[in-house]
N, C-alpha and C positions, 0 to 999 in steps of 0.2 A: 726424122722418123721415116719418111717415105723412102729415102735412099737405103736405110738400114733394112727396111722390109724387102726392097728389091734384091738386096744382097742375099738375104735369107732364102728367098724364092729361087734365085739362081743357084745357090749352093745345094739346095734340096733337089732341084731338077737335075743337076750334074751328078749328084749322088745316086739318083734313081737310074739315070742313063748308064752310069759306069758300073753298076752293080752286076754281079755275075748271074748266070742263069740258074744257079743252084740254090738261090735263096728261097726261103719258105714263103708261101702265099701270104702269111700274116705280115711279113715284112712289107710286101707291096701294099697291102691294105692300110697299114699304119702310115706309111710314107705318103700314100695318095690322100689319106684323110688330112694329114698335116699340111700338105700342099694346097688342098682345097681350102682349108681354114685361112692360110696365109693369103691366098688369092682373093678370098672373100673380103678380108680386111683391106687389102690393097685396092680392090675395086671400089669399095665404099669411100676410102680416103680420096681416091682420084675424083670421084663424083662430087665430093664435098670441097675440092680444092678451090673452085671458082667462087663458091659461097664464102669460104674462109677468107679469100683474098679481098672480096668486097667488104666483109666485116672488118678486117684489119685496116683497110683504107678509111672506112668511116670512123673507126676508133681514133685514128690519127687526126682526122679532120675535127672530131669532137674535142680532143685534147687541145688542139691548136686554138679552137674557138674559146674554150674555157680559159686558156692561158691569156689570150688577148683580153678577155673580160676581167680577169684578175688584175691585169696591168692598168686597165681603165679605173678599176676600183681603188687600187693603190695610189694612182695619180690624184684621184679626187681626195683621198684621205690626207695626202701630203701637201695639198694646196689649200690655202686659206680661202680662196675664191674659186668656186666651181664655174668653169667657162661653159658657154653654150655648146661648144664643140664637144666637151666631155659628155654632155647629156645626149647629144646626137649619136655618139659612138655606141652606146649601150644597146639601143633598140635593134640595129642591124645585126649585132653579135648574137643577141637572143634569138632573132629570126633564123640566123645560121644554125645555131644549136638545135632549135626546134625542127628545122628541115632535116638535119642529119639524123635526129632521133626517129623521125617519121619514116625515113627511108631504110633504117637498119633492119636486117633480117630478124626473124623471130628466134632469138637466142637468149640464153640467160645472161643478163648484164654482169660483167665481172665487177666485183665489189671494189677492187683496187683502182678501177677507173675513176671513182669519185673521191677516194680517200684524201688525196693531196689537196684537191679543190675545197673539200669540206673543212679541212683543218686550217688552210691558209687564207681563205677568202672571207671577208666580213662585209655584210650588207646592212645598211641602216634602213630599217623598215618601220612603218607604223605598227602599233601593237596588234591591231586587227588583222593586218596582212600577214604578220609574223605567225599569228595563231593559225591562220588558214594554211600557211606553208607547213607548219608542224603537223597539222591534221593530214595534209596531203602525203607527207613522208610516211606517216604511220600507216596510211591506207595502201601506199604503193609498195612498201617493203615486202609484205607477204606475197604480193604478186610476183615480184622479182625472184623470190626463192620458193615459189609455189611447188615446182617439181621436186626440189630437194626435200621439202618438209612433208609433202603428201605421199609421194611415190616411193621414196627410198627411206626406209625407217632405220636410222642410225642414231642411237642415243649418244649423249655427250661423252660418256666414259669410253664407248667403243670408238667414237671419232678421234678422241685424244690418243687412244692406244694405236689406232691405225696410222695416224700421222707420225707418231713417235717411232713405232717399230717397223712399219712397212714403207714409209716415205721419208725416212731420215729427218724427221721434224720439219719437213717442208710442207706447210699448209697449201701453198700455191700448187705444188705438184699433185697433192691429194685432190684439190678442187679440179685441176685439169683432167685428171683421170676420170673423176666422177662425171664431169660434163661430157667427156667422150663416150662413156658408157651409156649415157642417156640417148646418144644418137643411134644406137644399135636397136634392131627390132627383135633379135632373138638372143637367147642365153648363150648359144654356141658362138655367135659373133663376139659377144662380150668376153667370153672365156678365152677365145683365140687372141683377142686384143691383150688381155691381161697376161696370158702365158708367153706370147711371142714378143710383145712390145714393152710391157710394164715391168714384169719380173726381172728381165735381164738388166734393167737400169739399176736395180737394187739388189745385186748379188743373188738373184733368183730367190730372195727371201729365205736364205738358208738359216736354219735354226729358228724360224719364225712361224712354224707350222700351226701353232695354236691361233695366232692372229690371222694367218692366211685363211684358215678354215672358217673363222668367224666372218672375215671380209667376204669370202665367196658365198657364204650362206646368206648374207645380206643381199648380195647381187642376185642370187637365185630367187629369193623371196620377191625381189622387185619384178623379175620377169615372170614368175609363176607364183603369185600370191595365193595364200590359202583361201578356200571358199568360206 
């Protein structure tokens, strides 16, 4: 994404420099506005690069720790006798996971990070502990998706339509764009990101005017909610 953005900035700068002196003032105004929008997005992404790198590293560490924990669980299930070594393995792994989660930046946790572990790992717990775990999950889930549910009002029908018609049925792409929009502080920044980075990936949403207008209206209401 950052390389494509740099190419767009360079192309626009060359176009401005090479234009003739006879162009109308409106031409300069429009080109300058577009260049400003691109530079605004580029600057923001550059500022977030280090944070993103740390986030991705911690994600990898977390997945590795979960994978090791799964292996310990499977080994215990396949063995008729649980060794003392198996019991000692689990505690350090859980400590590692807790440390990683504590250090992670304040970002929305990707749901896909937990899906594989949730479906493939089975823990044998006492009934009381299992009930406590279920209660914790129910309480935590709204916090993870808090910004999505409270700030950005998208009903289920619109969400399905946006994913199908604007993002080629790719839910992960839709979620990625929504998360990126949450990082911007103004509507202009969000629109610049959508127009310059998102739409070109999906054939500029040609023939999707109705869905594009609905999507942009939702974004506008997020940045400028009615009183």
